[in-house]
C-alpha positions as CSV (number, residue, x, y, z in Angstrom):
1,X,-6.7,24.0,-15.0
2,X,-4.5,25.4,-12.3
3,X,-0.9,26.6,-12.7
4,X,1.3,25.5,-9.9
5,X,4.5,26.8,-8.3
6,X,7.4,24.3,-9.1
7,X,8.9,25.1,-5.6
8,X,5.8,23.9,-3.7
9,X,4.9,20.9,-5.7
10,X,6.4,17.8,-7.3
11,X,5.7,16.0,-10.5
12,X,4.2,12.5,-10.7
13,X,7.6,10.8,-11.2
14,X,9.0,12.4,-8.2
15,X,6.0,11.4,-6.1
16,X,6.2,7.9,-7.5
17,X,10.0,7.7,-6.5
18,X,9.3,9.0,-3.0
19,X,6.5,6.6,-2.3
20,X,7.5,3.5,-4.2
21,X,4.1,3.7,-6.0
22,X,4.0,3.6,-9.8
23,X,2.9,6.7,-11.7
24,X,0.1,4.6,-13.2
25,X,-1.2,3.8,-9.7
26,X,-1.0,7.5,-8.7
27,X,-3.1,8.4,-11.8
28,X,-5.6,5.6,-10.7
29,X,-5.7,7.0,-7.2
30,X,-6.5,10.4,-8.7
31,X,-9.1,9.0,-11.0
32,X,-10.8,7.3,-7.9
33,X,-10.9,10.6,-6.1
34,X,-8.4,9.4,-3.4
35,X,-5.9,12.2,-4.1
36,X,-5.7,15.4,-6.1
37,X,-3.2,17.2,-8.2
38,X,-3.1,20.6,-10.0
39,X,-2.0,21.0,-13.5
40,X,0.6,23.1,-15.1
41,X,-0.2,25.1,-18.2
42,X,1.4,22.2,-20.2
43,X,-1.1,19.8,-18.4
44,X,1.5,18.0,-16.2
45,X,0.2,16.8,-12.8
46,X,1.8,18.5,-9.8
47,X,1.4,17.2,-6.3
48,X,1.8,19.0,-3.0
49,X,4.4,17.5,-0.6
50,X,1.5,16.5,1.8
51,X,0.5,13.9,-0.9
52,X,3.5,11.7,0.0
53,X,1.8,10.9,3.4
54,X,-1.6,10.6,1.8
55,X,-0.3,8.0,-0.9
56,X,1.5,6.0,2.0
57,X,-1.9,5.9,3.8
58,X,-3.7,4.8,0.7
59,X,-1.2,2.1,0.0
60,X,-1.4,0.8,3.7
61,X,-5.3,0.7,3.3
62,X,-5.1,-1.2,-0.1
63,X,-2.6,-3.6,1.5
64,X,-5.1,-4.2,4.3
65,X,-7.6,-5.3,1.6
66,X,-9.8,-2.3,1.5
67,X,-11.2,-1.3,-2.0
68,X,-10.8,2.1,-3.5
69,X,-14.5,2.6,-3.0
70,X,-14.1,2.0,0.7
71,X,-10.9,4.1,0.9
72,X,-12.7,7.0,-0.8
73,X,-15.3,6.8,2.1
74,X,-12.5,6.9,4.7
75,X,-10.3,9.6,3.4
76,X,-12.6,12.6,3.9
77,X,-12.2,12.2,7.6
78,X,-8.5,13.0,7.3
79,X,-9.4,16.3,5.6
80,X,-12.5,17.3,7.6
81,X,-13.5,18.4,11.1
82,X,-17.1,17.5,10.3
83,X,-18.6,15.1,12.9
84,X,-20.9,13.5,10.4
85,X,-18.0,12.8,8.2
86,X,-16.1,11.3,11.1
87,X,-19.0,9.2,12.1
88,X,-19.5,7.8,8.6
89,X,-15.7,7.0,8.4
90,X,-16.0,5.3,11.9
91,X,-18.9,3.1,10.8
92,X,-17.1,2.2,7.6
93,X,-13.8,1.3,9.6
94,X,-15.8,-0.9,12.0
95,X,-17.4,-2.7,9.1
96,X,-14.1,-3.2,7.4
97,X,-12.6,-4.4,10.5
98,X,-15.4,-7.0,11.1
99,X,-14.9,-8.1,7.4
100,X,-11.1,-8.5,8.0
101,X,-11.7,-10.4,11.3
102,X,-14.0,-12.8,9.5
103,X,-11.5,-13.2,6.6
104,X,-8.8,-14.0,9.2
105,X,-11.0,-16.6,10.8
106,X,-11.5,-18.3,7.4
107,X,-7.8,-18.2,6.8
108,X,-7.0,-19.8,10.1
109,X,-9.5,-22.5,9.4
110,X,-8.0,-23.1,5.9
111,X,-4.4,-23.2,7.5
112,X,-5.6,-25.8,10.1
113,X,-7.1,-27.9,7.3
114,X,-3.9,-27.6,5.3
115,X,-1.9,-28.5,8.4
116,X,-4.1,-31.7,8.8
117,X,-3.4,-32.7,5.2
118,X,0.4,-32.0,5.5
119,X,0.3,-34.3,8.6
120,X,-1.6,-37.0,6.8
121,X,0.7,-36.7,3.9
122,X,3.8,-36.9,6.0
123,X,2.5,-40.1,7.6
124,X,1.8,-41.6,4.3
125,X,5.2,-40.7,2.9
126,X,6.7,-42.2,6.1
127,X,4.8,-45.4,5.5
128,X,5.8,-45.8,2.0
129,X,9.5,-44.8,2.6
130,X,9.7,-41.6,0.6
131,X,11.0,-39.3,3.4
C-alpha cells in the first residue's frame, strides 16, 4: 500500500465530480486494470491529476461500444513507447473500427426497413382516415 501526497492527488469523489463518472464506475475501471490509484494509510484511493484525461478517454471508448477487455488492450499504447505495444494497439483499433463499420451498416439497413414500415403504415392510416 502506497501513501500519497494530498497536494498531488485527489480522492475518488473529486475524480468522479471532475469527470462526471460515478465512483462505482471508477472502481470498476480500476478493477479492470484501465486505471490505477495509490492508497492512503487509511486505505482511501488517491488518483493523480492525469487520471482525469485517462477517465475521459476510457469513457469515450466505452461510448464507442468498446468493451473493457478491448480498452485494456488499447491503453498500454498511451503509456508506452514500445513499438510492439503500438502495433498490437493498432491491430486492435483496426479490428474494432471494422466491427463498428459493420454495426453501422446493420443499423442503416434496420433504419431503412423501419422507414419502409413507417411509409406503409402512413399510407394505411391515410386510407382508413386516421391521419
